[in-house]
N, C-alpha and C positions, 0 to 999 in steps of 0.2 A: 889174441882176444879181439873182438869186434869192437867199433867205436861205442855202440849201444851198451855192450858189457862194462866198458871202462867208464862210461857216464853214469850209470845207474849206481855205481860204487861211490861217486862223489857226493858227499852230503849235501852240498848247496843246490845241486841239480835234483837230488831227490826231494828236498825240501819243497823247491818250486814245483815239482810235479805233484807232489801230494796236495799242496795248496790249489792248484789249478784243477786236477782231477777231482778233490775234495768239494770245491765249489760248484763243480759242474754236476755232481751226483748227489748233492745234499738236498736239494728240492725234492728228487724223486724217492729219496729214502725218508726224509722226516717230515715234508709237507704235504706232497700227493699221497703219501701212505702214513701209516702210524706204527710207531716203534715201541716194543716192549723189551728192555734190556735188564737182565739180572747178573748177579754174581760178580760185578767187577771189584768187588772187594777182595776177590781171590787173585787179580792180577796187580793190585796196586803196589805190591812189595816183593815182586819177582825180581831175580837177578838180571843184570843187563845181558846176559849170554846164555847160550845153551838151555833155551826154553823152546819147547815144541808144542803148538796148538794143533790138536786133531779134531777135525770138526766133519760132520755130514756136509753134503754139498747140493745145492739146488739150482744155482744159476752159475755161469761161468765168471761173471765180473761183481755183480751186485753184492754178493757173500763177502767177497774180499774188502770191498769198498766199506762195508758196514764195519768189518774188523778195523780198518785204518780209521775211520771216524771216531771209533770208541777208544781206540788206544790213544789218538790224539787228546780226546775228551778226558781221559784218565790222566793224562799227562799234567793237565790243567786242573786236576783235583776234582773233577766232576764224577760222580757216582750215579751208574745206573741211568744215566740220561745224557743227551747231547746238547739240547738247548742252543743258543745263537752259536754259529760255528767260527767264534772268533779264535778258538784254538787252532784254526788252519794258517794263523799268522806265524806260528812256531810249531809246527807239527812233529809228531812223534816219528822218526825215520828209522829207529833201530830195529828194522823189521824187514823180512823177506817172505815171500810166498810162493810155494810151488804151483806151477802151471803148464799146461801141455804146450809143447813148442808151436804146433800147427796152429792153435787157438791164438797165441800172443802174436803171430806173424800174419794175422789174417787182414788187418787194414791199418790205416794211419791212427785211429783210435786206440786199437789194441796195441800197439806199438808205443804208444804214450804210456798207457798202462804198465807195458813193459819195463819203461825207465823208472816206474815207482817202485821197483824191487821185485821184478819177478825172477823166479829159478826155474828156467825153462827145461822140462824135460820131455824125452821121447815117450809117447803113450805106449803102454804095454799092449793094449789090446786093439787099438785102433791107429790107421795112419791114411791120411787121405781119404777118409769116409769108408775105408774097407776094413774088414776084420783082420788083423794080424797078431799073431801071439809072438811076443818077444820076450826074451830075458832080461833082467835087471841091467841097465847100462851102467857100468861103474864109473863113467864120467858124470852122470847124472847125480849119482851118489854122492861123488866127491864135492860136488857144487853145494849139497846141502850140509855135507860134513863142514865145509868151510864157513857157510853161513851161520851155522850154529856154534862155531868157535868165537863169533864176535857178536852174535845179535839173536833175535827171536825168530822163528819160522813158523809159518801156518802152513798146513798140509792137509790135504782131504783124502783119507786112506782109501776112500772107494774109487778115487779116480774117474768118477762119472757123477752126473746129476740124477741117475737113476735111483729111486729110493730103495733101500734094503740091498743093493748090490754087494756081492762079497769085497771084504777088504783085500787089500794086496799086500804082500808080505814085505815089500820094500820098506813100508812105514815101521814094520817090527824090526826090522833088520837095523834101521837107523836108531829106533830107540835102544836096542840092544847093545850097538856099538858105541853110541855117543852117551848113553845115560843121561840124557835131559830131564828137566822138570817138564812133565807132560800135563797139560791142560786140556782137557775134554770140552767140547763146545757143542751145543745142540741149537740148531736153527729151524725155524720154520716160517712158512707164509711167503717166501721168495718165490717159490714156483708158482704161487697164486697171483702175485703182483707182478712179475717180470716174464718175459719170454726166456727161452733156455740161456741166452747169452746175457740176460739181464741188463740189456740196453734198451729195451722197449716194453712200455707199460701194457700187461693183460687186463687187469682190475685194479683200478684205483681205489684208493681207501683201505687197502688191506692192511692185516696186522702182521708185522714183521717183527718175530721174536728171535731173541739170542740170549744164550743162557751159558754162562761160563761156570764151569764146576770147580770143585777143589782139586789141587794136584793129584794125579793118581799115585798110589802106592804100587810100585812095580818091582817085582823080583827080576833084575836085569840078567840073572843066570838062568832064568827059565827059558824053555824053547821059543823059537820064534812064533809057532802056531799058538802056543798059549799067550804070549804077549798080544798078538794080533785079536785073538778072542776077547781079551780084557778090553782093548781099546774099542772095538766095535761093540761091546756091552755099553762102555762109558759113553759113546755118542749116539747110543740108542738105534743102532741100525743093525744089531744081532736078530737072529731068529726069533728070540723071546719077545722082542718088541714089535715085529712084524704084525701088522693089522691090530695092535693092542688097542688102539683108540680111533675114534672116528676120523680124526685128521690124518693119522697114517693111511686108513683105508682110502680117503679122498685123494690124498697124495699119489699112492699107487696108481688107482684107477686114472688120474689125471695124466700120468706119464704113458 
């Protein structure tokens, strides 16, 4: 195990990283832009382990940082708001997030994000900027299984920031095998506010919305395809949601 892998499992290290990265990102999320948060009542009383958040994906880092801010705020009994980020004095660290290995190794800043709890996985479809079709890597799956055994995990079933991209079966396998509490999340506005990485502003004053839905009711004995379809419906990225509203159309055209 590498030094980075060892460090990110140490609570005091992760607390420090969450505080530092949180303070760096707070102005861009909550001051430069506007935030609309809904449904945090659905995450207030969740178990400490085996909880999987599934969400659509619009930037590499801004989406995840919003999750971290919200979870920290909820720990301090805030509901559907962030307010002053004093919650970063004692952040919520019982959390990991799934991220592409090549993205997290990009530069010193992404490596800092990695220490905040990234579960790095090999991309199924892309490697070094080229299209590569790979099967599910068992070692990547084991990382997520171990993380769910002791904490919450955020994953993005589409594995890409492209709207309405098909979901990947790996998420459905994880749900079927681990039987976690699954919380679907729908985000929007990040694509408008930030560049693809989520580190540079595109349009200041944008509305960033994030909505936590109630835990999904899942038949864990169902087939992988059926579970995946249910997940994609829940995060509003299935065919029935495609171009359903004006913001979806704008999102698709912008990409």
